[in-house]
N, C-alpha and C positions, 0 to 999 in steps of 0.2 A: 316423933319417930316414925309413926305409921305413914306420914306424908312422904318421908324419904323412901320407905319401902315401896310406896305407890309409884314413885318416879322410877325406881330401879326396875320394878315389874313392867312398867310401860316401855322403857327403853329396851329391855330384854325381849319382850314380845314383839316389839316393832321390828327388831332385827331378825329374830329367829323365824318369824312368820313369812318373811319375804322370800320369794323364789330365788333371788340372787344369793341368799344365804346358802340354800341347798346347792345351787349351781356352783358357787364358790367352794363349798365344802368338798364337792366331788371333783371339780376340775383342778383346783390348786395342787393337791398332792399328785394327781396324774401329770400335771404340767412339770412339777419339780422332778418326778421320776423320769419323765421323758428327757429333760435336760441332762440328767445325770447318766442315765443308762443307754439311751438310744445311740449316742456317738460311739460308745464302746461296742455296742452290738454291731454297728455298721463296720467298724474298724476290724473286729475279730470275726467277721462273717466267714464261714467256711466255704470253700469253693464247691459249687453245686454242678457246674458245667465245665467241660474241657476248656483249657486255656490255649488259645491258638496264637502262635507267633512265629517269627522267622529268626533263626540263630545263624549269625554270620561268623565263621571261624577264620581268623587271619593267620593261621599257622601254629596254633597252640599245641597241636598234636593230641587233643583231648576229645575229638569228635565222637569216637566210639564210647568213651566214658560218659559224655553228655547224653548220648542216645540211650545208654543203659539207665542213667539217673532219671531222665525224663520219661522213662518207659513205664512208670507206675500207673495204676488204675484207680478209679473211683470205686466206692463201695458197690455200685450197681454194675461194675464190670467195664464200664467205658473208660477210655484212656483219660488220665488227668490232664495230659498235655498233648497237643497236636502241634508238632514242631516241623518246620521246613528248614532243613539244614543246608547251608550254602558255604562252600569253601571259596575263599578269595585271598587276595594278597594286598599288602599295604598300597601298592601302586594302583590297584583297580578299585579301591574302596570308595573314592569320591564319586565315581560314576555309579557304583552300586548303591551308595547311600541316596543319591539323587533319585534313582529309580524306585527304591523302597519307600522313601519319604513321600513320593508322589502317590504311591498306593495307600499309605497311611492317611494322607490328606483326602483321598477319594473315598476312603472307608472300606476298601477291599482288603486291607491288612490292619490288624489291631495294633501291633507294634513289632519292632525288631530289636534284637540284642546283638551287639558286636563284641566278640571275644578277641582281644588283642593277642599277639604272638607271645608277649611276655607276661601274661596274666598270672603265672605262677610266682614270678618275682614281685610284680607290682600289686596284685590283688585288685586290679581295676578293670571294670567292664562298663559298657554304655548301653542304655536303653532309650530308644526313640519312640515316642508315642504322641498322639494328638492331645490326649488328656491324661491326667494323673492315673486314673484307674483305681481298682480295688487295692487297699492296703494289704489285705490278706493274700491276694494273688501275687502282688509284687514281692512280698516277704517270702512267699513260697518259692518263687523263681530264684530270688537272691540266695536263699538257704540251699537250694539244690546246686547252684553254681559254686557256692562256697564249699559245699561238701565235696564236690569233685576236685576242686583245687587243693583243699586241705589233705585229702587222701593221696593226691599225687605228690604233695610236698613230703608227707610222712613216709611214702614209699622210698624216697631218696635216702632215708636214714636206715634202710634195711630192717625196719621194725614193722610188724603187722599193724596196719592202721587201726584195726578194731581194738587192739590192746592199748594203744596210745589214746584213742578216743575215750576208752573206759577210764583210763587213769587220769585224764585231764577234764573230766566232766565237772560242771560247776557245783559249788557248795551253796545251799540255801541257808542264808543267815537270818534266823528269825529274830525279830525285834521285840524286846521286852523292856518295859519301863519299870524302874525301881523307885519305890516311894518310901515314906517313913516306916521305920521299924521293919525293914525288909519286905514290905508289901510290894507285890509286883502285879503287872497286868500285861497282857499281850497287846502290842500296839498295832498289829497287822502290817501290811505293806504300806508303802508311801501313799499310793493313790487312794486306797480305801480309808486310811486315817485322815488324809487331807479332806476328802469329800465328806466324811462323817462330821468333822468339825464345822465345815461350811454349812452342812445341812442344819445343824442345830442353830447356827446364827441366822440362817435364812428363815427358819420358823419364827424366831423372835422378830426379825425384820418385817416379814409379811404381816404378822399380827399387829405390830405397832403401827405400821404405815396404813394398813387397811382400816382398823378401828379408830385410829387417831384422826385420820382424814374424815371419816364418817362423823366423828364427834365434832370436829371443827365446822364442817359444813352444816350439821344439824343445828348447832348453836347459831351460826350465821343466818340460816334460813328462818329459824323461829324468831330471831331478832328482827329481821327485815319484814316479816309478815305480822309483826306486832303480837305474836302468840306469847312472847316473853312477858309482856305487860299483864296478861291474864294469869300466867303461871306465878309470877312473883307476888301477885295479890293474895295467893293462897299459901305460899311457902317462902322461906328465905332463899336468897340467891345461893348461899352456901349449900343448903339442902338440894337445890336444883342442880348445882354443879356436881356434887358428890353422887347424886342419884344417877345422873347421866354417865359419869365415869364408872360407877359400880355396875350399872346395868349393862353397858357395853362390855365391861370386863367379864361379866358372867356369860355373855354371849360368846366372847372370845374363848373362854375356858370350855364351853360346850363344843365349839368348833374344834378346838385342840383335841378334845376327847374323841370326837368322831374321826379326826385325822389319824389319831393313834390306832384306832380300830381298823380303819381302812389301810393304813400303812402296814400294820401287822399282817393283815390278810394278803396284801400284795407280796410282801416278803416271803411269807409261807408258800404262796403259790409259785413264786419264781425262785425258790430256794435252791433249785438245781443249778442255777447259774453260778460260775466261779466268782464273778464279781459281786453278785448279791450275797453269796456265802461269805465273802471277805468283809462286806459291810456289816453283816450280822455278827460275825466273829468280833469285829472291832467294837460294835455296840455292846456285845455281851462282856467284853473285856473292861469296859468302863465301870468304875465302882459305883456303889449306891450313893456315895457321897457326891459324885459328879451329878447324878440325876437330881438329888436334893438341892444341890447348888443351882442347877439349871432351872428348877421350879421356882426357887427363891428369886433369882435374878430376872426370870421371865415376868413374875408378878410385879416386882419392884420396878423393872424397866417399863412395864406397861403403865403403872401409876405415874411414874415420872413424866413420860412423854404424853400420856393422856391429859395430865394436868397442864402441860405446856400447850397442847392442842386446844384445850378448853379456854385457856387464856387468849390464844390467837383468835379463836372463833368469836370471842366476845368483842374484839376490837376491829375485825375486818367487816366489810360490807359488800364485797363483790367476789366473784369467782376468780377474777384476775389477781386480787390481793391474796387469795388463798394459795394460788400457785406460786406466788413470790415467796411465801413462807415454807411451802412444802419442799422446794428444791434444797435449801440449806439443811433442813432436817434429814432429808434423804442422804445427803453427802456425809453427815455426821454418822449415820448408821452404816454407811458403806465403807468408811475408813478401815475398820477392822478386817473387812473382807479383802480390801486392797493389800493390807499388811499380812494377810493370812500366811503366805509362804514364809515370810521372815519370822513371824511369830512361831510357826511350827518348828523352825530350826533353832530359835533362841527365845523360848517362852519365858525364861527367867532373866532376860537382859534388864538391867536397871531402868532404862528409859521406858521399856514396855510395861514393867511393873508400875512405874510412876503414872504412865498414861492410863493404866487400869483404874486409877483412883479419880479420874476426871468424870464427874457424875454422869454426863450424857454418853460417855464411852464405856463406863464401867460394866453394864450388862453384857454387851457383845464381846468386849475384851476378856472379861472373866470367863465367859462361856467358852470362847475360843481357846484360851490358855488351858483351861481345865480339861478340854478334850484332847490336848496334845501332851500334857504332862501333869504330874501331881502338884497342885497348887496348895501350899501350906494352909492349914485351917485358919491361922491367924490372918492371912491375907484375905481369905474368903470373908471372915468376920468383919475385917476393916472395910471391905467393899460393901458389905450389907449395911454397916453403920453409915458409911458415906451416902449410900442411896437413901436410907431412911431420913437422915438429916436434910438431904437435898429435897426430898419430897415434901417434908414439913415446911421448909423455907419457901419453896416454890409454891406450895399450896396456900401458904399465908398470903403471899404476894398476889397469886391468881385470884383468891377469894375477894380481895379488896378491889382488884381491877374488874373482876367479873361482875360485881354488884353494880358498878357504874356503867361498864361497857355494854352490857346487854340492853341498856335503855338509851344508848347513844346511837344516832343515825347520821348518815352522810359521810363527811370527811373522816379519814382514819386519824386517831389521836397521835400527837407527837410524843416524843420521849418525855419532855418536861410535863406534859399533861398526864402521862401515865404515872409519873412520880407523884404528882398531886393526888391522883386517885388513890395511890397506896397510902398516902398520909391522911386521907379522909377518915374520920371516926364516926 
């Protein structure tokens, strides 16, 4: 047994002492946070400088209303909009558009907006620009024009617009999930719940692919450099295989703990953001049973795929062969992410439940389902049992192939040869 612990300690130290471990531990969560949050920060960016454009009115009769609506100021007192108002007619618009489009193309004009004569009836206006521009700026102009048109429509009913706007304001429908025995939890809004579920799956995906590929390459390199011949002279192939799997698993748990600390610090630091607050609220709404299930499927998923990677590492002999096996494993792990939108809407659909019991899909599918709905304890237990049986069966096969494969060099074995290796006693 002490030999097994020696291999575990060796594999653990070899990973943790590397600079790449520290770099990966620091950069991976930052990279994931950037992917999740930066797009929303750019989209929701508040206007800091005045928005300059030209507004062309084709006879709507709302010029004075537009001047008032676009006359607001920024917090520092500067005008929020700098608008050049032009009155025109439908007969002259083609010539005017050609002139304004030339200015846009030359960069002397940011963009121009055309207000048609019948905008109150159609609710349609046009914006001409060389590039899309800021989402926040476009939405601000759209809301301002909409506000003018809506108030004009309301005034035709002889009812004060302020009263109607107050009476027709939107209702915020908060989403709550109901579970067994009346248990409930807040599901948050669509975006935060969806991204929260994806985040948990990505944690599993990143860990399995990162440490699994390292395990496969380590076995292949030690086999090619004949280090394996020295190692198996001191301990059994099974001890060597389990030592590598457990050692890398311990390193993965260490990295996960560091990620949890870093993630908590970032969330606390950025807690003032509405989006971050929504993510935190959604995480807090998840039950303790979910986090226990996540830990269970994370560990079982790692052992299942690590055993598979150890098997593959014992039969490959080159980096090219490694890449051939990594691609299909990646696709298997990505399938639940591709189906995430449908799973979120139908987490208890019969075919989704059935797919959750396919061993190599069970960890990610169960984690994704559990983040979107209450998964019955019986299904969680069945999933765990399926995983344990799969690990034992794959482990038995891998141990038999591993003991022969690590000493074989050159051509990759064929399927019939692998079957023979399994039958060897």
